[in-house]
N, C-alpha and C positions, 0 to 999 in steps of 0.2 A: 298325451299319455308322458308317463314318467322314463325317463332313460334306465336302461337298466344300472346296478351298481358295479356289476364286473362284465367282461366279455371276455371269453378266451380266442384269443389270436391265431387265424389261420398259420399254420407253419410250412416251412419250404420242404422239400426232400430235395438231396442230392441228384443231379443227370451231368451226363457230359454236354456240353454246348451242342446246339443244334437250330435249327431255322424252321420257319412255321408259320404262315400268313393268320392260322386261328392264335398266335401269341404275339404278346406285346412283351419287351426284356427292358429291365431297368438295371440300373445299379444298384449293389448291395451296399448299403450304405454304411456297414463296419461299426455300427452304433447302437443303442440300447432299445430294442423294440418297445414300442410305448402306444397306448391308445389314449387319444385325448378326450374327455370328456367335456364339451363346450356349450355353457349355458349362459348365467350371467357370471360366471366363474370358469376356472381352469381347473381341472381335476387330470393327473398324469396317472395313468395305470401301466406299471411293469408288466411283461410278460407274466411273470406269477401271479399278478392281481395284486400286489401292494402299489397303495398309492404313494407316488415319489414326488408329488408337485413340489415339496419342500424344498427339495434338493438342487432344484433348477429354477429360480427366482425371475430369471431374465424370461422366463416362458409363460410368467403368471399371466399376462395379458393375450393369450392367444385368439381366446373368448371375444376381445375388441375387434378382431382381424376375420370374422366370419359374418357372412351377410346374411344368415339366416338364424333361427334360435333352436335351441336343442340338437347340438349336432355331437356324433362321434366320429373320430377320424383314427386311423391307423397308421402309424408311421414310426420314425426313428428320430431319436434323440442323437445329435452326432456334434463332436468338436474337430472344428479342422486345424490342420496343420499346411503352411504353405498352399493354402488352397484345397488341400485332399483330407478326405475323413480321416481321423487318427484315433483307432481307439485306444491307444496308448495315451493320447490327451484326455481321454475322455475316462480312463480309470481314475485318474485325480477325483474326479466327481462323484463317480459310482459309490462310494463307499462314506462320504464324507457327510456327516450329520450335524454336526454343531455348529453355531450360527457363525462363529468366524471364521470355521474351516469353509464353510460354504461362500461365505465374502471373499475369501481368497482365490478360494478354487475358480469362482464365477470372472475373478480379475485375471487368474492366470490362463484359465482353458473355458472359455466363454462358448455357450453350446446353442444350438439351432434346431428347429424341431423340423423334419422333414415328412410331408405327408404324402402316402400313395394311395390311400383308398379311402372312402365315406362307406360308414357303417349305419349311420342314423342322419336325417334331415328333419328338421322341425318335429323331431319326438318320433318320428317312424322308421322302422328298420327299412333298410334299402339292401339288406344281404343277399336276397333272394334274386335282385336285379342282376344282371351281366357284369363283369367286371369294367367291360369298355363303357356301358351306360353310367356306374358308379363313377369311373375316372371324368367322364364329363362335366356329372353334377360336382364334381371336386372342382372342378377349374372356375365352376360358377359361384361356388358358395366361399371358397379361400380367396382374401386380399394378403399375399405375401407382403413379407417386412424384412427386417433385418435380421430376426430370429424363428422366421417362419416361410418354407417353401414348399412348393410340391415338386414331388419326382416327375420326370417325364419318362414317359414309356417310349420304346423305339420299337414298331411294327416290324415283325417276321424275320429281323435279321441280328439272331442271338450270336451266332456263330464269330460275325464280325465286331459285334461289340464286347462279347466276352474278349476277344485278341487284343481290342483296343485298352481294353480294361487292364488286362495282364500286360501289356505294354507299360503300364503308367505305374504299374505295382500296387494296384488297388484289389480291393479282395475278392469281387467277382462281379457275377450279372445274376438277376432272378428271371426267370420265365414265367408268364402268368397267362393262363387260359383267356382270352378276352371276353367268350362267352359264359365264364364259369361263376356261379353266384359264390358268395363268400363262403 
């Protein structure tokens, strides 16, 4: 099977913090939403569908950290500042398109890819599978590294996670129904 050229990412809606055994909760990463199409190369697609791979050369080899062929991941490109996601640091990367500018931005504000969902595996869509199944598969497929990590979901305790995230000055929390298809 051939991977699609574009996929529209699932989007979050705002809600107050809550707890539920039917949900997983994750850090809202404060980055750029990005689908990673991983074959014999790495192709990064923005939320709008634009190919942005050339802007993030340190992510060129994500496909080499995958234990299967023909994979599509959903995630975020983030930059860190003192160990925390920083949209401010990432902004210098978002609109830089010249080779010299990209080299300098890479030096000053390196990025990493945080995967939080698996959409295609071995060229087959897994988007109709429940989120919990896709996240289990994600952990079997990705070999994390310095520029590649997997977001860790927290079961049922959205309110406590939100309070902790807020106390650290981070952006927020995303709640995901663990039985939901993509």
